[in-house]
C-alpha positions as CSV (number, residue, x, y, z in Angstrom):
1,X,23.3,8.5,-15.9
2,X,19.2,8.4,-16.6
3,X,17.3,9.5,-13.9
4,X,14.0,8.9,-12.7
5,X,13.4,4.9,-13.7
6,X,13.1,1.6,-12.2
7,X,16.5,1.5,-10.9
8,X,16.2,5.1,-9.0
9,X,12.6,3.6,-6.9
10,X,13.1,3.9,-3.3
11,X,11.6,1.4,-1.3
12,X,9.3,3.7,1.7
13,X,8.4,1.8,4.6
14,X,4.8,1.6,5.9
15,X,3.8,4.5,8.3
16,X,1.4,6.8,9.4
17,X,1.5,10.0,8.9
18,X,-0.9,13.1,9.9
19,X,-2.1,15.7,6.9
20,X,-3.4,19.1,8.0
21,X,-5.2,22.0,6.1
22,X,-4.3,25.6,7.5
23,X,-7.6,26.3,5.4
24,X,-10.2,24.1,7.2
25,X,-7.6,23.9,10.4
26,X,-8.5,20.5,10.0
27,X,-5.9,17.6,10.1
28,X,-6.2,14.0,10.0
29,X,-4.0,10.5,10.3
30,X,-3.1,8.4,7.3
31,X,-2.0,4.9,7.9
32,X,0.2,3.7,4.4
33,X,1.3,0.6,3.4
34,X,4.9,-0.3,1.9
35,X,5.8,1.7,-1.8
36,X,7.9,2.5,-4.2
37,X,8.8,6.2,-4.3
38,X,11.4,8.1,-7.7
39,X,14.6,9.7,-6.0
40,X,14.3,11.7,-8.5
41,X,11.4,14.1,-10.0
42,X,10.4,12.7,-14.0
43,X,13.2,14.4,-15.9
44,X,13.0,16.3,-19.7
45,X,14.9,13.8,-20.9
46,X,12.7,10.9,-19.6
47,X,9.4,12.5,-20.8
48,X,11.0,13.1,-23.9
49,X,12.2,9.2,-24.3
50,X,8.0,8.4,-23.6
51,X,6.4,10.6,-25.4
52,X,8.6,12.2,-27.8
53,X,7.4,15.7,-26.3
54,X,9.3,18.3,-24.6
55,X,6.6,20.4,-22.7
56,X,7.7,23.7,-20.9
57,X,9.8,26.4,-22.0
58,X,13.0,25.4,-20.2
59,X,15.6,23.5,-22.2
60,X,17.6,20.5,-20.2
61,X,18.0,16.8,-20.3
62,X,18.0,16.6,-16.4
63,X,15.9,19.4,-15.9
64,X,12.5,18.1,-14.2
65,X,10.1,18.7,-16.7
66,X,7.7,21.2,-16.0
67,X,4.3,22.5,-18.0
68,X,2.2,19.6,-17.5
69,X,-0.6,18.8,-16.1
70,X,-2.4,15.7,-14.0
71,X,-4.0,14.5,-17.0
72,X,0.2,15.0,-18.2
73,X,1.4,12.7,-15.6
74,X,-0.8,10.4,-15.1
75,X,-0.9,9.2,-19.1
76,X,3.2,9.2,-18.6
77,X,2.9,6.5,-16.0
78,X,0.3,4.3,-17.7
79,X,2.7,5.0,-21.0
80,X,5.8,4.2,-18.7
81,X,4.1,0.9,-17.4
82,X,3.5,-0.4,-20.6
83,X,7.2,0.7,-21.8
84,X,8.8,-1.0,-18.9
85,X,5.9,-4.6,-18.6
86,X,4.1,-3.3,-15.4
87,X,0.7,-3.5,-15.7
88,X,-0.9,0.1,-16.4
89,X,-2.1,1.6,-12.4
90,X,-5.0,4.2,-14.8
91,X,-7.7,3.5,-16.8
92,X,-8.5,6.2,-18.7
93,X,-12.0,7.5,-20.1
94,X,-11.4,9.1,-23.8
95,X,-12.4,12.6,-22.9
96,X,-10.4,13.2,-19.9
97,X,-13.3,13.0,-17.7
98,X,-13.0,9.4,-15.8
99,X,-10.0,7.8,-14.4
100,X,-9.7,4.8,-12.2
101,X,-7.1,3.5,-10.3
102,X,-6.5,0.3,-10.1
103,X,-4.5,-0.4,-6.6
104,X,-3.8,-3.9,-7.6
105,X,-1.7,-3.0,-10.9
106,X,2.1,-3.0,-10.2
107,X,2.8,0.1,-13.0
108,X,3.5,3.7,-12.1
109,X,1.2,6.0,-10.5
110,X,1.1,9.5,-8.7
111,X,1.9,9.4,-4.8
112,X,-1.0,10.1,-2.9
113,X,-0.6,12.9,-0.8
114,X,0.0,10.9,2.5
115,X,2.5,9.3,0.3
116,X,4.1,12.3,-0.4
117,X,4.3,13.5,2.6
118,X,5.7,10.2,4.6
119,X,8.1,10.2,2.0
120,X,9.4,13.7,2.4
121,X,9.4,14.1,6.1
122,X,11.6,11.0,6.2
123,X,11.1,10.3,10.4
124,X,11.6,14.3,10.3
125,X,8.8,16.5,12.1
126,X,9.8,19.7,11.7
127,X,8.7,22.2,8.0
128,X,12.1,21.1,6.4
129,X,14.1,17.9,6.6
130,X,17.3,20.3,6.4
131,X,18.3,23.7,5.9
132,X,16.2,24.8,3.2
133,X,18.9,26.6,1.3
134,X,20.8,23.2,1.6
135,X,17.8,20.9,0.6
136,X,15.8,22.8,-2.0
137,X,15.8,25.2,-4.8
138,X,13.4,28.3,-4.2
139,X,13.2,31.7,-4.5
140,X,15.8,32.7,-2.2
141,X,18.3,30.6,-3.8
142,X,17.4,30.2,-7.3
143,X,17.9,33.0,-9.3
144,X,14.2,32.5,-10.3
145,X,14.9,30.0,-13.1
146,X,14.4,25.6,-12.4
147,X,17.6,23.5,-11.5
148,X,18.4,20.4,-12.8
149,X,17.5,17.3,-10.3
150,X,20.0,16.2,-7.5
151,X,21.6,19.2,-7.3
152,X,20.4,19.5,-3.3
153,X,21.2,17.4,-0.2
154,X,18.4,14.3,0.0
155,X,16.5,13.8,2.8
156,X,17.2,10.8,4.8
157,X,15.7,8.6,2.9
158,X,17.5,9.7,-0.4
159,X,14.8,10.9,-2.3
160,X,15.8,14.6,-3.9
161,X,13.8,17.9,-4.6
162,X,11.4,16.8,-2.4
163,X,10.8,20.3,-1.6
164,X,11.3,23.5,-4.4
165,X,12.8,23.3,-8.0
166,X,9.1,22.2,-9.2
167,X,5.8,21.1,-7.4
168,X,5.0,17.7,-7.7
169,X,0.9,16.8,-8.7
170,X,-0.4,14.5,-6.3
171,X,-3.2,11.9,-7.0
172,X,-5.9,13.2,-4.5
173,X,-8.7,15.6,-5.2
174,X,-8.4,18.7,-3.2
175,X,-11.4,19.7,-1.6
176,X,-14.5,18.7,-4.0
177,X,-17.3,20.0,-2.4
178,X,-15.6,23.2,-3.0
179,X,-12.7,23.7,-5.6
180,X,-14.6,20.4,-7.4
181,X,-11.8,18.4,-9.7
182,X,-8.8,20.3,-8.7
183,X,-5.6,17.9,-7.5
184,X,-3.3,18.2,-4.9
185,X,0.3,19.9,-5.3
186,X,3.0,19.6,-2.8
187,X,6.4,20.2,-2.4
188,X,6.8,24.1,-3.2
189,X,9.3,25.4,-6.5
190,X,11.5,27.9,-8.0
191,X,9.9,30.7,-7.5
192,X,8.2,30.2,-4.3
193,X,9.1,31.8,-1.2
194,X,10.0,29.2,2.0
195,X,6.8,29.1,3.4
196,X,5.3,27.4,0.4
197,X,8.2,25.0,0.8
198,X,7.0,22.7,3.7
199,X,6.5,19.3,3.9
200,X,2.9,19.9,5.1
201,X,2.3,22.7,2.3
202,X,-1.0,22.0,0.4
203,X,-1.7,23.7,-3.1
204,X,-4.3,22.4,-5.4
205,X,-5.0,23.2,-9.4
206,X,-7.6,22.2,-12.1
207,X,-5.7,19.1,-13.3
208,X,-5.8,20.5,-16.8
209,X,-3.7,23.1,-16.1
210,X,-0.4,23.4,-17.2
211,X,2.7,25.6,-15.3
212,X,5.8,26.2,-15.6
213,X,6.6,25.5,-12.2
214,X,4.5,21.6,-11.7
215,X,5.8,18.6,-12.4
216,X,5.5,15.2,-11.0
217,X,8.0,12.0,-9.3
218,X,6.5,9.0,-9.9
219,X,5.0,6.1,-7.0
220,X,4.7,2.1,-7.0
221,X,2.9,-0.4,-5.3
222,X,5.1,-3.0,-5.0
223,X,3.6,-6.9,-5.5
C-alpha cells in the first residue's frame, strides 16, 4: 500500500492549541482553521518516486525518509503538488535563502507547529496521546534504529508516528532573534529518550541540516 499520498490525508477540524517553550517559559494560544495532515510521515518509497533520490542511510520502502533538510522537504512538497495537479504552496528563490508561502494555494506544504501539536494531541491534554511504548518508537523500544511507518498505534484522529521514529520538520522559524533561520522540529525520534517524545516538545535545526532522525509529513489547506 502506498502511504502519504492524497488518499492518506486526514481532515483536521478547527480548534485552538496553546504552545509552550520551556527555554523561555513562554506560552501562547493559536487559533486554527480546518486543514489536512498526512496520516504517515513521507516514506522513502514516495520520496524516491517523486524525486528519484534516496537520502539517508537506512533502506526500506516503508521507512520514513530521513536525512532530508527543511529545504528538501519544502521542495518535495512543491514537486508532489505539481505531480498531482495542485498549486505549489511555496515560491522559492534559486539561492535557497528566500521563500514565500502562498496561503491560498491548495498544494502540499509543511504543517505549522501549531497545526502539528493540535493534530498530535487529538483532543488529549497530557504529554502523550497514549502509552508511549504503544504509540512511538523511541530509545526505550526501538533497538536504536528507525522503523516502518504505521507500526505503532495511531492517535484518536488516525495519525501514526506523531511521536517517535523521526522528528517532523515544521514551517515555523524557532526564534529568529536568538537562532536566526533555524526551523522547528516536533515529535521526537527513534534515538530519543521519553522526555523528548512529548506533544509539547520543541527542537530546532538549521534549514540546511540533514540528520538521520529527521523527516517530515505533509499538510494541505483545503480549498
